[in-house]
N, C-alpha and C positions, 0 to 999 in steps of 0.2 A: 502495499499498498506505502504510494507518496503523498506527501503533504503540498501541494501547491501551492504559489502565495499566485494573487492578481493584480493587477494594474492595471488603473480603470481611470476617467476624467469626464466623462459626462451618465448617457443613461445607464451604465450598464447592462444591453441586452444581450452581449457574449458572457457576462457574468452570473446571468442568472443561468445560459444555456450552459453553463456547465455545474452551478449551483447545483440545478434538477438533472443531470447527466449523476453527479455523486450520488443526491438522492434517492434515485432509480438507480442504482448497480448499474452504470453504463460506465463509469470509468472507476478504477483499481485507486480509488483514494478518497481525501478531499479537501473541501478549500477554510487552507489553514489562517490565512490572511488578509486580508484587502485592504492595496492599501490605495486613496484618490488623493492628489491631487488640490480640486480644485474643489471650494466649498459648498453645502450644497446640492453637491450631483447624489443625484437619484440612485447611482450606485453604493452610499454610500448605507440607503436605508435596505436597499437588495443584500448588503451583507447583513443587518442590523433583523430582519425580516428571518437569515437564515442560520440567528446566531454564528457567526463566523465572527472575527473580533478583526475592525476597520479601524485604522490609521487612518487617520489626516492628516498630509502632510504639503503645505499651500508653497505653490511653485511660484508665482505671479509677482515681475520684479526680480527675481532669484536672475544674478544671471551668473553665477560659477554652475557650468554645471554639472564637473568635478564632485562637490565640497555637497551641491544633492543629493545625489545619486551616494555620495557614501551613506547617508543619511536612507535613503531609501535601499540597501543592503544592509543595515545595518535594522530596522527596523526588519524585513524579513529575511535575516539571520535568527534573530529573537525567536521567530516563531519556528525555528525549524525546518525552512523552506526547500526544496528540492529542485519542484520545476518551476519555472516565472513564465506564469502566462500575460501579457497584453492584450486587452480588451479594453482599446478604444482609446489609448494613454498618448498623449497630444504630445511627447516628447520623445525623442532620438535619447535611446539608452547611449551612456559613453564606455569607452573602453573600462573604466574603472567599474560599472556593475558589467558588463560582458565577462571578465576578467575572474568575478567575482565566483559569477555563475558559470565555469567553463566547465568543462567533460570530466576534467580530469577529478575538478571536485568533488563528484557519487563516485568512484570512482565508472563511469559512465563515458560509451563512447563517442557520442554528439554534445551537441550541446547540452544548454539549460535553460534558455529561451527561447519562448515561441511568438507568433502573433497572424491575427485573421487579416490580413487587407483585400477590402470588397472591387479587387481586380482578379485577370490571368495574368498573375507576374511572369515575365518581366514586364506585361504592356501599365500604362498605368499609374505608376509608385505613385507615392506622395501625396497629395490631398487632392481631396473630390473626384475621384478614383470615376466614381458613374460618370461626372457630368464629361470628365476627359475622352470616355465607352463615348457617351452621344455626341461631342463637338468631332471627332474621329468618325464617327456612321461607321462604326462595328454591326456582323451582325450579332457576334456568341461576347460574355463579360462572363464575368463571373464571380470566384473568389479565391483566395490560396492563405494556408496555412503552412506557414515555413518558421528555420529556425531562426534567429535574430544575428546577424552583424552589424560591423560598422555604419555602412552604410544605409540607405533612405530601403525598405525593401527589397532587399537584394538575397538577403541570407537565403539557406539551401529549399528548396518546393518537399513540403509532405507529401501533399493531399491539395490538390484543386477539385473544383465544381464549377461547373459551367450554368449562364448563365443567358437566356438568347435575348436581343433585343428589342419587343417587338416595335411596330409600323405603331405610334405615337406616345411612346414612353415618355414621359417627362425622366427630372433627375429622381423624384419620391417613391415615381413608381417604382424604377427600375431596381432604386437600393430597396425597398422593399420586398423585393422578393430575391434579390443576392443576401439578405438577411436573412432569410429562411435559411438557405443551403451555409451561410458562417454558423447556425446553431446547429449544423447538424455532424459537419464535416473537424469543425475547430475538438468538442467533446471526441471524435474518433480518432486525430489524432490523437490529442493526452492520452487516451487509452492506450493506443502502441506502445506510446513510450513507460506508460507506467508498465507493457507485460514486456517492455526491453525488445522491445522489433526491431525497435529504429534504427537502423545504421548507416550514414553519413560520409562518400565516397568521393570525394572534395566539392564539387554543387552537387552529385546523387545522391537521392535520401533514397536507401530500399527497404522495401517490409519483409521480413523473413517471415517466414512462412504463408508467403502468399497464397491463397486459391489460386490466383491469379496475377494478372498484373494490375499495379492500381489504378494504372486509370489506364483507357482503352476511348481515343480518339477526345473527343467535347462530350462521351458519358461520361455523368455523376459517377461516380465512384460507389456499390453498394455498402454497406456494414458489415458485410458477412466474408473480407476479402483477405 
């Protein structure tokens, strides 16, 4: 069983997806702590309702990112966190943070920080990925769970789900459909981690004992692979 730390800045819907998956037994672990950098964010209330320790660590006006991340690391370590999940964390983490949760820290052969992003990376990294997809005119977009590295949404891809861009879509409609898939594949990736099934080979993430290929073109991966 793993102990999960979640970093959130906003509504915390992906936090809720992880909390629900833990409660339903779909993740062999527990959410041990939630760190939020925005006072009043709904993620704090979601943690409270779930009985999870929530830490408010405001970041507004802080320019020393390394010092701030030292504080975040300290809070997470105090809760014995094994894996960190970014869930709408609106800050780029520093090498200080990534070094603290590197592979060797827990005897793992893969990083210990994950993120979910609302596009099929490497397309449309950064902010407003859904808006970028609409402006570009793609027929498919989706979401990606990836390990975090020092770049912006550049870490090795764990799993992706494709979502069609429908005629007449606006940013809100497309975002809502993508979010459904985020809530599905993020807990799946965390459970694979908990089972020790993820291997990182350069930029490739392999799933041990997979019944078939992790991905099949633009077909969404099913949870039994």
